C-alpha positions in Angstrom: 112.7 103.1 108.5 110.7 103.1 105.7 107.0 101.5 105.3 107.1 98.2 103.6 104.1 96.5 102.5 103.7 93.4 101.0 100.8 91.5 99.9 100.3 87.9 100.2 98.9 84.6 100.1 100.0 81.8 102.6 101.2 78.7 100.8 102.8 81.6 97.8 106.8 80.3 97.3 107.6 83.8 95.8 106.2 85.7 98.8 108.2 83.4 101.3 111.2 84.6 99.2 110.4 88.1 99.1 109.8 88.1 102.7 113.4 86.5 103.5 114.9 89.4 101.8 113.6 91.8 103.2 114.2 89.7 107.0 117.8 89.3 105.4 117.7 93.4 105.5 116.1 93.9 108.7 113.4 95.5 107.5 110.0 95.4 109.3 107.3 94.7 107.0 103.3 94.9 107.0 102.1 91.8 105.8 98.6 91.8 103.9 97.1 88.2 103.6 94.7 88.5 100.6 92.7 85.7 101.2 92.2 86.1 104.9 91.9 89.4 105.2 88.5 91.1 103.7 89.2 93.8 101.1 92.8 93.1 100.7 92.5 91.4 97.3 90.5 94.6 95.5 93.0 96.5 97.4 95.9 95.2 95.9 95.0 95.2 92.5 93.7 99.1 92.7 97.2 100.0 94.4 99.1 97.8 92.1 97.6 99.0 89.2 95.8 95.6 88.6 98.7 93.4 88.9 96.9 90.2 90.1 100.1 87.8 91.5 101.4 88.0 94.7 103.7 89.4 96.5 102.7 92.8 95.2 105.3 94.8 97.1 105.3 98.6 98.5 107.4 101.1 100.1 106.9 104.1 101.0 103.6 103.7 98.8 105.7 103.0 95.9 104.9 100.2 93.7 107.9 97.8 93.5 105.7 94.8 92.2 107.0 90.7 93.0 109.4 88.8 94.1 111.6 89.2 90.8 111.6 92.9 91.0 112.6 93.2 94.4 115.4 91.2 93.9 116.5 92.9 90.9 116.2 96.3 93.0 118.4 94.9 95.4 121.2 93.5 92.3 120.9 97.2 91.1 121.8 98.4 94.6 118.1 100.1 95.1 117.2 98.4 97.6 118.7 99.2 100.8 118.2 103.4 100.1 114.3 102.8 99.8 114.4 101.0 103.2 116.9 103.4 105.0 114.7 106.4 104.0 111.5 107.1 105.4 
């Protein structure tokens, strides 16, 4: 199974939406709550080329983007193959 990482904030509805899709797919993921874990916000900004909104999602190190990007990838049929890789 692929390594999924998601940078979140506790009260973010888009974060909950993205995690729900990953949960529905049976994907496990590492969640980094950027307001609680020192340095994670800066790490997210660097890895996502300055994107500052949450969530920011990575699958096997590949930057997927945010919640809308994740859902669009799924709609196009590209999410399941990425989740199965790894």
